[in-house]
mmCIF file of the C-alpha atoms, coordinates in Angstrom:
data_MODEL
# 
_entry.id   MODEL 
# 
loop_
_atom_site.group_PDB 
_atom_site.id 
_atom_site.type_symbol 
_atom_site.label_atom_id 
_atom_site.label_alt_id 
_atom_site.label_comp_id 
_atom_site.label_asym_id 
_atom_site.label_entity_id 
_atom_site.label_seq_id 
_atom_site.pdbx_PDB_ins_code 
_atom_site.Cartn_x 
_atom_site.Cartn_y 
_atom_site.Cartn_z 
_atom_site.occupancy 
_atom_site.B_iso_or_equiv 
_atom_site.pdbx_formal_charge 
_atom_site.auth_seq_id 
_atom_site.auth_comp_id 
_atom_site.auth_asym_id 
_atom_site.auth_atom_id 
_atom_site.pdbx_PDB_model_num 
ATOM 1   C CA . MET A 1 1   ? 24.238 20.960  125.809 1.00 0.00 ? 1   MET A CA 1 
ATOM 2   C CA . ALA A 1 2   ? 23.063 18.790  122.919 1.00 0.00 ? 2   ALA A CA 1 
ATOM 3   C CA . GLU A 1 3   ? 25.342 16.063  121.610 1.00 0.00 ? 3   GLU A CA 1 
ATOM 4   C CA . ILE A 1 4   ? 25.257 15.274  117.895 1.00 0.00 ? 4   ILE A CA 1 
ATOM 5   C CA . GLU A 1 5   ? 26.473 11.841  116.810 1.00 0.00 ? 5   GLU A CA 1 
ATOM 6   C CA . ILE A 1 6   ? 28.904 11.471  113.928 1.00 0.00 ? 6   ILE A CA 1 
ATOM 7   C CA . VAL A 1 7   ? 28.071 8.236   112.104 1.00 0.00 ? 7   VAL A CA 1 
ATOM 8   C CA . MET A 1 8   ? 29.661 6.133   109.389 1.00 0.00 ? 8   MET A CA 1 
ATOM 9   C CA . PRO A 1 9   ? 27.999 7.365   106.172 1.00 0.00 ? 9   PRO A CA 1 
ATOM 10  C CA . LYS A 1 10  ? 26.726 5.139   103.384 1.00 0.00 ? 10  LYS A CA 1 
ATOM 11  C CA . LEU A 1 11  ? 28.666 6.097   100.260 1.00 0.00 ? 11  LEU A CA 1 
ATOM 12  C CA . GLY A 1 12  ? 26.796 3.861   97.840  1.00 0.00 ? 12  GLY A CA 1 
ATOM 13  C CA . MET A 1 13  ? 24.145 1.163   97.862  1.00 0.00 ? 13  MET A CA 1 
ATOM 14  C CA . THR A 1 14  ? 26.578 -1.747  98.244  1.00 0.00 ? 14  THR A CA 1 
ATOM 15  C CA . MET A 1 15  ? 28.532 -0.220  101.142 1.00 0.00 ? 15  MET A CA 1 
ATOM 16  C CA . THR A 1 16  ? 28.079 -2.044  104.451 1.00 0.00 ? 16  THR A CA 1 
ATOM 17  C CA . SER A 1 17  ? 31.178 -0.878  106.339 1.00 0.00 ? 17  SER A CA 1 
ATOM 18  C CA . GLY A 1 18  ? 34.110 1.511   106.181 1.00 0.00 ? 18  GLY A CA 1 
ATOM 19  C CA . LYS A 1 19  ? 37.181 2.845   107.991 1.00 0.00 ? 19  LYS A CA 1 
ATOM 20  C CA . VAL A 1 20  ? 38.208 6.250   109.240 1.00 0.00 ? 20  VAL A CA 1 
ATOM 21  C CA . VAL A 1 21  ? 41.587 6.652   107.567 1.00 0.00 ? 21  VAL A CA 1 
ATOM 22  C CA . HIS A 1 22  ? 42.312 10.085  109.025 1.00 0.00 ? 22  HIS A CA 1 
ATOM 23  C CA . TRP A 1 23  ? 40.883 12.417  111.644 1.00 0.00 ? 23  TRP A CA 1 
ATOM 24  C CA . HIS A 1 24  ? 41.526 16.041  110.701 1.00 0.00 ? 24  HIS A CA 1 
ATOM 25  C CA . LYS A 1 25  ? 40.895 17.055  114.320 1.00 0.00 ? 25  LYS A CA 1 
ATOM 26  C CA . GLN A 1 26  ? 41.627 15.649  117.781 1.00 0.00 ? 26  GLN A CA 1 
ATOM 27  C CA . SER A 1 27  ? 39.303 15.022  120.739 1.00 0.00 ? 27  SER A CA 1 
ATOM 28  C CA . GLY A 1 28  ? 38.663 18.299  122.526 1.00 0.00 ? 28  GLY A CA 1 
ATOM 29  C CA . ASP A 1 29  ? 39.169 20.420  119.406 1.00 0.00 ? 29  ASP A CA 1 
ATOM 30  C CA . THR A 1 30  ? 36.530 22.928  118.367 1.00 0.00 ? 30  THR A CA 1 
ATOM 31  C CA . VAL A 1 31  ? 34.907 22.272  114.985 1.00 0.00 ? 31  VAL A CA 1 
ATOM 32  C CA . THR A 1 32  ? 32.701 24.423  112.784 1.00 0.00 ? 32  THR A CA 1 
ATOM 33  C CA . ALA A 1 33  ? 29.513 23.305  111.040 1.00 0.00 ? 33  ALA A CA 1 
ATOM 34  C CA . GLY A 1 34  ? 30.315 22.216  107.476 1.00 0.00 ? 34  GLY A CA 1 
ATOM 35  C CA . GLU A 1 35  ? 34.014 21.660  108.229 1.00 0.00 ? 35  GLU A CA 1 
ATOM 36  C CA . PRO A 1 36  ? 35.493 18.287  107.136 1.00 0.00 ? 36  PRO A CA 1 
ATOM 37  C CA . ILE A 1 37  ? 36.428 16.381  110.297 1.00 0.00 ? 37  ILE A CA 1 
ATOM 38  C CA . CYS A 1 38  ? 37.500 12.969  109.016 1.00 0.00 ? 38  CYS A CA 1 
ATOM 39  C CA . GLU A 1 39  ? 38.112 10.936  105.873 1.00 0.00 ? 39  GLU A CA 1 
ATOM 40  C CA . VAL A 1 40  ? 36.279 7.628   105.420 1.00 0.00 ? 40  VAL A CA 1 
ATOM 41  C CA . GLU A 1 41  ? 37.477 4.796   103.194 1.00 0.00 ? 41  GLU A CA 1 
ATOM 42  C CA . THR A 1 42  ? 35.382 2.037   101.599 1.00 0.00 ? 42  THR A CA 1 
ATOM 43  C CA . ASP A 1 43  ? 36.379 -0.747  99.234  1.00 0.00 ? 43  ASP A CA 1 
ATOM 44  C CA . LYS A 1 44  ? 35.452 1.502   96.285  1.00 0.00 ? 44  LYS A CA 1 
ATOM 45  C CA . LEU A 1 45  ? 35.986 5.147   97.250  1.00 0.00 ? 45  LEU A CA 1 
ATOM 46  C CA . ASN A 1 46  ? 36.876 7.672   99.934  1.00 0.00 ? 46  ASN A CA 1 
ATOM 47  C CA . GLY A 1 47  ? 34.734 10.496  101.263 1.00 0.00 ? 47  GLY A CA 1 
ATOM 48  C CA . GLU A 1 48  ? 34.829 13.316  103.792 1.00 0.00 ? 48  GLU A CA 1 
ATOM 49  C CA . VAL A 1 49  ? 32.513 13.519  106.804 1.00 0.00 ? 49  VAL A CA 1 
ATOM 50  C CA . GLU A 1 50  ? 31.554 17.073  107.723 1.00 0.00 ? 50  GLU A CA 1 
ATOM 51  C CA . ALA A 1 51  ? 30.547 18.484  111.094 1.00 0.00 ? 51  ALA A CA 1 
ATOM 52  C CA . GLU A 1 52  ? 26.789 19.005  111.312 1.00 0.00 ? 52  GLU A CA 1 
ATOM 53  C CA . VAL A 1 53  ? 27.102 21.569  114.106 1.00 0.00 ? 53  VAL A CA 1 
ATOM 54  C CA . SER A 1 54  ? 29.730 23.838  115.663 1.00 0.00 ? 54  SER A CA 1 
ATOM 55  C CA . GLY A 1 55  ? 31.083 22.609  118.986 1.00 0.00 ? 55  GLY A CA 1 
ATOM 56  C CA . VAL A 1 56  ? 33.631 20.400  120.716 1.00 0.00 ? 56  VAL A CA 1 
ATOM 57  C CA . LEU A 1 57  ? 34.626 17.089  119.135 1.00 0.00 ? 57  LEU A CA 1 
ATOM 58  C CA . THR A 1 58  ? 34.909 13.761  120.959 1.00 0.00 ? 58  THR A CA 1 
ATOM 59  C CA . ILE A 1 59  ? 36.459 10.940  118.909 1.00 0.00 ? 59  ILE A CA 1 
ATOM 60  C CA . LEU A 1 60  ? 35.254 7.382   119.555 1.00 0.00 ? 60  LEU A CA 1 
ATOM 61  C CA . ALA A 1 61  ? 36.436 5.418   116.491 1.00 0.00 ? 61  ALA A CA 1 
ATOM 62  C CA . HIS A 1 62  ? 40.103 4.585   115.976 1.00 0.00 ? 62  HIS A CA 1 
ATOM 63  C CA . GLU A 1 63  ? 41.719 5.139   112.591 1.00 0.00 ? 63  GLU A CA 1 
ATOM 64  C CA . TYR A 1 64  ? 41.532 2.051   110.329 1.00 0.00 ? 64  TYR A CA 1 
ATOM 65  C CA . GLU A 1 65  ? 38.939 0.396   112.598 1.00 0.00 ? 65  GLU A CA 1 
ATOM 66  C CA . GLU A 1 66  ? 36.352 -1.461  110.473 1.00 0.00 ? 66  GLU A CA 1 
ATOM 67  C CA . LEU A 1 67  ? 32.870 -0.181  111.341 1.00 0.00 ? 67  LEU A CA 1 
ATOM 68  C CA . GLY A 1 68  ? 29.417 -0.775  109.901 1.00 0.00 ? 68  GLY A CA 1 
ATOM 69  C CA . VAL A 1 69  ? 27.319 1.863   108.176 1.00 0.00 ? 69  VAL A CA 1 
ATOM 70  C CA . GLY A 1 70  ? 25.564 3.963   110.820 1.00 0.00 ? 70  GLY A CA 1 
ATOM 71  C CA . ALA A 1 71  ? 28.126 3.146   113.538 1.00 0.00 ? 71  ALA A CA 1 
ATOM 72  C CA . THR A 1 72  ? 29.046 6.034   115.833 1.00 0.00 ? 72  THR A CA 1 
ATOM 73  C CA . LEU A 1 73  ? 32.420 7.564   114.960 1.00 0.00 ? 73  LEU A CA 1 
ATOM 74  C CA . GLY A 1 74  ? 32.309 10.342  117.513 1.00 0.00 ? 74  GLY A CA 1 
ATOM 75  C CA . ARG A 1 75  ? 30.179 13.118  118.967 1.00 0.00 ? 75  ARG A CA 1 
ATOM 76  C CA . ILE A 1 76  ? 30.048 16.897  118.847 1.00 0.00 ? 76  ILE A CA 1 
ATOM 77  C CA . THR A 1 77  ? 28.908 18.769  121.942 1.00 0.00 ? 77  THR A CA 1 
ATOM 78  C CA . ALA A 1 78  ? 27.102 21.673  120.328 1.00 0.00 ? 78  ALA A CA 1 
ATOM 79  C CA . ALA A 1 79  ? 28.167 25.194  121.244 1.00 0.00 ? 79  ALA A CA 1 
ATOM 80  C CA . GLU A 1 80  ? 25.520 27.328  122.934 1.00 0.00 ? 80  GLU A CA 1 
ATOM 81  C CA . GLY A 1 81  ? 23.140 28.702  120.332 1.00 0.00 ? 81  GLY A CA 1 
ATOM 82  C CA . ALA A 1 82  ? 24.711 26.687  117.506 1.00 0.00 ? 82  ALA A CA 1 
ATOM 83  C CA . GLU A 1 83  ? 22.340 25.611  114.755 1.00 0.00 ? 83  GLU A CA 1 
ATOM 84  C CA . ARG A 1 84  ? 22.585 22.194  113.210 1.00 0.00 ? 84  ARG A CA 1 
ATOM 85  C CA . LYS A 1 85  ? 23.689 22.188  109.595 1.00 0.00 ? 85  LYS A CA 1 
ATOM 86  C CA . ALA A 1 86  ? 21.179 20.590  107.245 1.00 0.00 ? 86  ALA A CA 1 
ATOM 87  C CA . SER A 1 87  ? 22.286 17.062  106.450 1.00 0.00 ? 87  SER A CA 1 
ATOM 88  C CA . THR A 1 88  ? 23.758 16.662  102.971 1.00 0.00 ? 88  THR A CA 1 
ATOM 89  C CA . SER A 1 89  ? 22.634 13.034  102.742 1.00 0.00 ? 89  SER A CA 1 
ATOM 90  C CA . THR A 1 90  ? 19.074 13.840  101.695 1.00 0.00 ? 90  THR A CA 1 
ATOM 91  C CA . PRO A 1 91  ? 19.744 15.280  98.215  1.00 0.00 ? 91  PRO A CA 1 
ATOM 92  C CA . GLN A 1 92  ? 22.656 12.947  97.480  1.00 0.00 ? 92  GLN A CA 1 
ATOM 93  C CA . GLU A 1 93  ? 21.485 9.788   95.757  1.00 0.00 ? 93  GLU A CA 1 
ATOM 94  C CA . GLY A 1 94  ? 22.296 6.710   97.763  1.00 0.00 ? 94  GLY A CA 1 
ATOM 95  C CA . GLY A 1 95  ? 23.036 8.576   100.996 1.00 0.00 ? 95  GLY A CA 1 
ATOM 96  C CA . LEU A 1 96  ? 22.046 7.077   104.335 1.00 0.00 ? 96  LEU A CA 1 
ATOM 97  C CA . GLU A 1 97  ? 19.463 9.112   106.241 1.00 0.00 ? 97  GLU A CA 1 
ATOM 98  C CA . LYS A 1 98  ? 18.196 8.781   109.804 1.00 0.00 ? 98  LYS A CA 1 
ATOM 99  C CA . ILE A 1 99  ? 14.445 9.497   109.684 1.00 0.00 ? 99  ILE A CA 1 
ATOM 100 C CA . PRO A 1 100 ? 12.333 9.902   112.870 1.00 0.00 ? 100 PRO A CA 1 
ATOM 101 C CA . ALA A 1 101 ? 9.320  7.567   112.784 1.00 0.00 ? 101 ALA A CA 1 
ATOM 102 C CA . ASN A 1 102 ? 7.104  6.292   115.599 1.00 0.00 ? 102 ASN A CA 1 
ATOM 103 C CA . GLY A 1 103 ? 9.401  7.692   118.290 1.00 0.00 ? 103 GLY A CA 1 
ATOM 104 C CA . ILE A 1 104 ? 12.657 6.171   116.949 1.00 0.00 ? 104 ILE A CA 1 
ATOM 105 C CA . LYS A 1 105 ? 15.107 6.861   114.131 1.00 0.00 ? 105 LYS A CA 1 
ATOM 106 C CA . LEU A 1 106 ? 15.161 4.509   111.172 1.00 0.00 ? 106 LEU A CA 1 
ATOM 107 C CA . ALA A 1 107 ? 18.086 4.223   108.751 1.00 0.00 ? 107 ALA A CA 1 
ATOM 108 C CA . VAL A 1 108 ? 16.789 4.882   105.232 1.00 0.00 ? 108 VAL A CA 1 
ATOM 109 C CA . GLU A 1 109 ? 18.207 5.063   101.712 1.00 0.00 ? 109 GLU A CA 1 
ATOM 110 C CA . ARG A 1 110 ? 16.447 6.501   98.673  1.00 0.00 ? 110 ARG A CA 1 
ATOM 111 C CA . ILE A 1 111 ? 17.665 5.976   95.113  1.00 0.00 ? 111 ILE A CA 1 
ATOM 112 C CA . GLY A 1 112 ? 16.188 7.142   91.812  1.00 0.00 ? 112 GLY A CA 1 
ATOM 113 C CA . THR A 1 113 ? 13.048 9.074   90.972  1.00 0.00 ? 113 THR A CA 1 
ATOM 114 C CA . GLY A 1 114 ? 9.540  8.062   90.042  1.00 0.00 ? 114 GLY A CA 1 
ATOM 115 C CA . TYR A 1 115 ? 6.838  5.953   91.648  1.00 0.00 ? 115 TYR A CA 1 
ATOM 116 C CA . PRO A 1 116 ? 7.976  4.701   95.085  1.00 0.00 ? 116 PRO A CA 1 
ATOM 117 C CA . LEU A 1 117 ? 8.972  1.068   95.573  1.00 0.00 ? 117 LEU A CA 1 
ATOM 118 C CA . VAL A 1 118 ? 9.571  0.223   99.252  1.00 0.00 ? 118 VAL A CA 1 
ATOM 119 C CA . LEU A 1 119 ? 11.790 -2.799  99.965  1.00 0.00 ? 119 LEU A CA 1 
ATOM 120 C CA . ILE A 1 120 ? 11.378 -4.450  103.398 1.00 0.00 ? 120 ILE A CA 1 
ATOM 121 C CA . HIS A 1 121 ? 14.060 -6.898  104.496 1.00 0.00 ? 121 HIS A CA 1 
ATOM 122 C CA . SER A 1 122 ? 13.788 -10.128 106.498 1.00 0.00 ? 122 SER A CA 1 
ATOM 123 C CA . LEU A 1 123 ? 14.387 -10.906 110.171 1.00 0.00 ? 123 LEU A CA 1 
ATOM 124 C CA . ALA A 1 124 ? 18.008 -10.640 111.366 1.00 0.00 ? 124 ALA A CA 1 
ATOM 125 C CA . SER A 1 125 ? 18.991 -8.877  108.121 1.00 0.00 ? 125 SER A CA 1 
ATOM 126 C CA . SER A 1 126 ? 19.233 -5.261  106.949 1.00 0.00 ? 126 SER A CA 1 
ATOM 127 C CA . MET A 1 127 ? 18.627 -3.166  103.861 1.00 0.00 ? 127 MET A CA 1 
ATOM 128 C CA . SER A 1 128 ? 22.039 -4.295  102.569 1.00 0.00 ? 128 SER A CA 1 
ATOM 129 C CA . LEU A 1 129 ? 20.123 -7.459  101.602 1.00 0.00 ? 129 LEU A CA 1 
ATOM 130 C CA . TRP A 1 130 ? 18.982 -5.592  98.482  1.00 0.00 ? 130 TRP A CA 1 
ATOM 131 C CA . ALA A 1 131 ? 22.487 -4.467  97.436  1.00 0.00 ? 131 ALA A CA 1 
ATOM 132 C CA . GLY A 1 132 ? 22.670 -7.014  94.632  1.00 0.00 ? 132 GLY A CA 1 
ATOM 133 C CA . LEU A 1 133 ? 19.389 -5.921  93.060  1.00 0.00 ? 133 LEU A CA 1 
ATOM 134 C CA . ASP A 1 134 ? 19.676 -5.127  89.346  1.00 0.00 ? 134 ASP A CA 1 
ATOM 135 C CA . GLN A 1 135 ? 18.843 -1.428  89.324  1.00 0.00 ? 135 GLN A CA 1 
ATOM 136 C CA . SER A 1 136 ? 18.597 -1.341  85.511  1.00 0.00 ? 136 SER A CA 1 
ATOM 137 C CA . GLN A 1 137 ? 15.314 -3.258  85.755  1.00 0.00 ? 137 GLN A CA 1 
ATOM 138 C CA . LEU A 1 138 ? 13.786 -0.632  88.064  1.00 0.00 ? 138 LEU A CA 1 
ATOM 139 C CA . GLU A 1 139 ? 14.174 2.577   86.055  1.00 0.00 ? 139 GLU A CA 1 
ATOM 140 C CA . GLY A 1 140 ? 11.372 5.048   86.660  1.00 0.00 ? 140 GLY A CA 1 
ATOM 141 C CA . SER A 1 141 ? 11.053 4.088   90.333  1.00 0.00 ? 141 SER A CA 1 
ATOM 142 C CA . GLN A 1 142 ? 12.189 5.698   93.531  1.00 0.00 ? 142 GLN A CA 1 
ATOM 143 C CA . ILE A 1 143 ? 13.609 2.790   95.512  1.00 0.00 ? 143 ILE A CA 1 
ATOM 144 C CA . ILE A 1 144 ? 13.237 3.205   99.268  1.00 0.00 ? 144 ILE A CA 1 
ATOM 145 C CA . THR A 1 145 ? 15.038 0.771   101.540 1.00 0.00 ? 145 THR A CA 1 
ATOM 146 C CA . TYR A 1 146 ? 15.267 0.928   105.319 1.00 0.00 ? 146 TYR A CA 1 
ATOM 147 C CA . ASP A 1 147 ? 16.458 -1.005  108.353 1.00 0.00 ? 147 ASP A CA 1 
ATOM 148 C CA . LEU A 1 148 ? 13.686 -2.288  110.619 1.00 0.00 ? 148 LEU A CA 1 
ATOM 149 C CA . ARG A 1 149 ? 13.815 -1.328  114.294 1.00 0.00 ? 149 ARG A CA 1 
ATOM 150 C CA . GLY A 1 150 ? 16.468 -3.391  116.032 1.00 0.00 ? 150 GLY A CA 1 
ATOM 151 C CA . HIS A 1 151 ? 18.254 -4.076  112.736 1.00 0.00 ? 151 HIS A CA 1 
ATOM 152 C CA . GLY A 1 152 ? 21.172 -2.556  110.846 1.00 0.00 ? 152 GLY A CA 1 
ATOM 153 C CA . ALA A 1 153 ? 21.752 1.123   111.561 1.00 0.00 ? 153 ALA A CA 1 
ATOM 154 C CA . SER A 1 154 ? 18.251 1.791   112.944 1.00 0.00 ? 154 SER A CA 1 
ATOM 155 C CA . GLU A 1 155 ? 17.663 2.348   116.652 1.00 0.00 ? 155 GLU A CA 1 
ATOM 156 C CA . ARG A 1 156 ? 17.217 -0.621  118.993 1.00 0.00 ? 156 ARG A CA 1 
ATOM 157 C CA . PRO A 1 157 ? 14.583 0.394   121.558 1.00 0.00 ? 157 PRO A CA 1 
ATOM 158 C CA . VAL A 1 158 ? 13.896 -1.890  124.504 1.00 0.00 ? 158 VAL A CA 1 
ATOM 159 C CA . GLY A 1 159 ? 10.817 -4.091  124.562 1.00 0.00 ? 159 GLY A CA 1 
ATOM 160 C CA . ALA A 1 160 ? 9.252  -6.530  122.121 1.00 0.00 ? 160 ALA A CA 1 
ATOM 161 C CA . HIS A 1 161 ? 9.595  -5.623  118.447 1.00 0.00 ? 161 HIS A CA 1 
ATOM 162 C CA . THR A 1 162 ? 6.094  -6.718  117.465 1.00 0.00 ? 162 THR A CA 1 
ATOM 163 C CA . LEU A 1 163 ? 4.591  -6.857  114.003 1.00 0.00 ? 163 LEU A CA 1 
ATOM 164 C CA . GLY A 1 164 ? 2.292  -4.002  115.011 1.00 0.00 ? 164 GLY A CA 1 
ATOM 165 C CA . LYS A 1 165 ? 5.269  -1.813  115.936 1.00 0.00 ? 165 LYS A CA 1 
ATOM 166 C CA . HIS A 1 166 ? 6.991  -2.578  112.639 1.00 0.00 ? 166 HIS A CA 1 
ATOM 167 C CA . VAL A 1 167 ? 3.854  -1.564  110.740 1.00 0.00 ? 167 VAL A CA 1 
ATOM 168 C CA . THR A 1 168 ? 3.457  1.643   112.748 1.00 0.00 ? 168 THR A CA 1 
ATOM 169 C CA . ASP A 1 169 ? 7.146  2.408   112.101 1.00 0.00 ? 169 ASP A CA 1 
ATOM 170 C CA . LEU A 1 170 ? 6.533  1.998   108.366 1.00 0.00 ? 170 LEU A CA 1 
ATOM 171 C CA . VAL A 1 171 ? 3.469  4.254   108.409 1.00 0.00 ? 171 VAL A CA 1 
ATOM 172 C CA . GLY A 1 172 ? 5.464  6.902   110.274 1.00 0.00 ? 172 GLY A CA 1 
ATOM 173 C CA . LEU A 1 173 ? 8.310  6.579   107.790 1.00 0.00 ? 173 LEU A CA 1 
ATOM 174 C CA . LEU A 1 174 ? 5.982  6.993   104.803 1.00 0.00 ? 174 LEU A CA 1 
ATOM 175 C CA . THR A 1 175 ? 4.482  10.090  106.419 1.00 0.00 ? 175 THR A CA 1 
ATOM 176 C CA . ALA A 1 176 ? 7.924  11.568  107.097 1.00 0.00 ? 176 ALA A CA 1 
ATOM 177 C CA . LEU A 1 177 ? 8.984  10.938  103.479 1.00 0.00 ? 177 LEU A CA 1 
ATOM 178 C CA . GLY A 1 178 ? 5.745  12.320  102.049 1.00 0.00 ? 178 GLY A CA 1 
ATOM 179 C CA . VAL A 1 179 ? 4.847  9.001   100.389 1.00 0.00 ? 179 VAL A CA 1 
ATOM 180 C CA . LYS A 1 180 ? 1.076  8.718   100.006 1.00 0.00 ? 180 LYS A CA 1 
ATOM 181 C CA . ARG A 1 181 ? 0.960  5.401   98.114  1.00 0.00 ? 181 ARG A CA 1 
ATOM 182 C CA . ALA A 1 182 ? 3.579  2.888   97.020  1.00 0.00 ? 182 ALA A CA 1 
ATOM 183 C CA . THR A 1 183 ? 4.399  -0.622  95.895  1.00 0.00 ? 183 THR A CA 1 
ATOM 184 C CA . PHE A 1 184 ? 5.856  -2.756  98.686  1.00 0.00 ? 184 PHE A CA 1 
ATOM 185 C CA . ALA A 1 185 ? 8.209  -5.710  98.282  1.00 0.00 ? 185 ALA A CA 1 
ATOM 186 C CA . GLY A 1 186 ? 8.777  -7.732  101.443 1.00 0.00 ? 186 GLY A CA 1 
ATOM 187 C CA . LEU A 1 187 ? 10.925 -10.782 102.143 1.00 0.00 ? 187 LEU A CA 1 
ATOM 188 C CA . SER A 1 188 ? 9.883  -13.136 104.983 1.00 0.00 ? 188 SER A CA 1 
ATOM 189 C CA . LEU A 1 189 ? 9.158  -10.833 107.972 1.00 0.00 ? 189 LEU A CA 1 
ATOM 190 C CA . GLY A 1 190 ? 9.183  -7.941  105.499 1.00 0.00 ? 190 GLY A CA 1 
ATOM 191 C CA . GLY A 1 191 ? 6.361  -9.642  103.604 1.00 0.00 ? 191 GLY A CA 1 
ATOM 192 C CA . MET A 1 192 ? 4.369  -10.009 106.818 1.00 0.00 ? 192 MET A CA 1 
ATOM 193 C CA . ILE A 1 193 ? 4.791  -6.296  107.497 1.00 0.00 ? 193 ILE A CA 1 
ATOM 194 C CA . ALA A 1 194 ? 3.658  -5.487  103.952 1.00 0.00 ? 194 ALA A CA 1 
ATOM 195 C CA . MET A 1 195 ? 0.576  -7.716  104.284 1.00 0.00 ? 195 MET A CA 1 
ATOM 196 C CA . GLU A 1 196 ? -0.358 -6.210  107.642 1.00 0.00 ? 196 GLU A CA 1 
ATOM 197 C CA . LEU A 1 197 ? 0.027  -2.722  106.191 1.00 0.00 ? 197 LEU A CA 1 
ATOM 198 C CA . ALA A 1 198 ? -2.275 -3.651  103.301 1.00 0.00 ? 198 ALA A CA 1 
ATOM 199 C CA . ALA A 1 199 ? -4.837 -5.084  105.727 1.00 0.00 ? 199 ALA A CA 1 
ATOM 200 C CA . THR A 1 200 ? -4.856 -2.092  108.070 1.00 0.00 ? 200 THR A CA 1 
ATOM 201 C CA . ARG A 1 201 ? -3.945 0.843   105.790 1.00 0.00 ? 201 ARG A CA 1 
ATOM 202 C CA . PRO A 1 202 ? -4.974 -0.218  102.274 1.00 0.00 ? 202 PRO A CA 1 
ATOM 203 C CA . GLU A 1 203 ? -4.997 3.382   101.021 1.00 0.00 ? 203 GLU A CA 1 
ATOM 204 C CA . LEU A 1 204 ? -1.181 3.376   101.267 1.00 0.00 ? 204 LEU A CA 1 
ATOM 205 C CA . VAL A 1 205 ? -0.707 0.247   99.153  1.00 0.00 ? 205 VAL A CA 1 
ATOM 206 C CA . GLU A 1 206 ? -0.719 0.201   95.355  1.00 0.00 ? 206 GLU A CA 1 
ATOM 207 C CA . SER A 1 207 ? 0.498  -3.413  95.123  1.00 0.00 ? 207 SER A CA 1 
ATOM 208 C CA . LEU A 1 208 ? 2.433  -6.067  97.004  1.00 0.00 ? 208 LEU A CA 1 
ATOM 209 C CA . ILE A 1 209 ? 5.402  -8.223  96.044  1.00 0.00 ? 209 ILE A CA 1 
ATOM 210 C CA . LEU A 1 210 ? 5.575  -11.035 98.613  1.00 0.00 ? 210 LEU A CA 1 
ATOM 211 C CA . LEU A 1 211 ? 8.766  -13.107 98.742  1.00 0.00 ? 211 LEU A CA 1 
ATOM 212 C CA . ASP A 1 212 ? 9.242  -16.324 100.748 1.00 0.00 ? 212 ASP A CA 1 
ATOM 213 C CA . THR A 1 213 ? 6.787  -15.188 103.416 1.00 0.00 ? 213 THR A CA 1 
ATOM 214 C CA . THR A 1 214 ? 3.750  -16.294 105.412 1.00 0.00 ? 214 THR A CA 1 
ATOM 215 C CA . ALA A 1 215 ? 0.623  -14.818 106.941 1.00 0.00 ? 215 ALA A CA 1 
ATOM 216 C CA . SER A 1 216 ? 1.583  -16.002 110.445 1.00 0.00 ? 216 SER A CA 1 
ATOM 217 C CA . PHE A 1 217 ? 4.222  -17.830 112.470 1.00 0.00 ? 217 PHE A CA 1 
ATOM 218 C CA . PRO A 1 218 ? 3.526  -20.721 114.877 1.00 0.00 ? 218 PRO A CA 1 
ATOM 219 C CA . GLN A 1 219 ? 3.970  -19.883 118.561 1.00 0.00 ? 219 GLN A CA 1 
ATOM 220 C CA . ALA A 1 220 ? 7.295  -21.724 118.803 1.00 0.00 ? 220 ALA A CA 1 
ATOM 221 C CA . THR A 1 221 ? 8.744  -19.470 116.078 1.00 0.00 ? 221 THR A CA 1 
ATOM 222 C CA . ARG A 1 222 ? 7.352  -16.372 117.795 1.00 0.00 ? 222 ARG A CA 1 
ATOM 223 C CA . ASP A 1 223 ? 8.954  -17.418 121.075 1.00 0.00 ? 223 ASP A CA 1 
ATOM 224 C CA . MET A 1 224 ? 12.303 -17.908 119.360 1.00 0.00 ? 224 MET A CA 1 
# 
């Protein structure tokens, strides 16, 4: 039977971690899709995590254990014939989504409405890098941030995480989100990804904002 992961939700743009303060169920209990199964606490607010499918619960995270956004809290072994409940994170502004792209799942957050602005973080960072951004200066934009493969709450597939793979991930993400053209802001490695996207898929790029970046790295940096 299919196993559905229960992950630490993102309850706001600045949230990077949280705690399960109470499990409403125990391991081995049967849960119903849409039923609250645990309460999560952040430094600003609390929220309920609901079961996405009916089945048997397995708890992995201890109460009051500090865990990052996207960390696995537990799993639900889906009952036979059970249908997965549509995720509530998509329509909720600031909610963390897991979007399939290029064969993996990328952690994504969308805030606001309007012309899309895609923010691409640097190496060994995550989309939380942009948490301090002054949103008041970006009214009229839909801000899309995501964790690169191998970073943050996105999947970490084996093998080299090449620039080409990062670009293909981004193209797949744009397709999944229905974004046909956007402005891209990239820091360091993020800027390299944005430049490569513009060079190979210019029809997707309205403009580039390149921050502390370069067109290429020397071999020693690549090896590192």
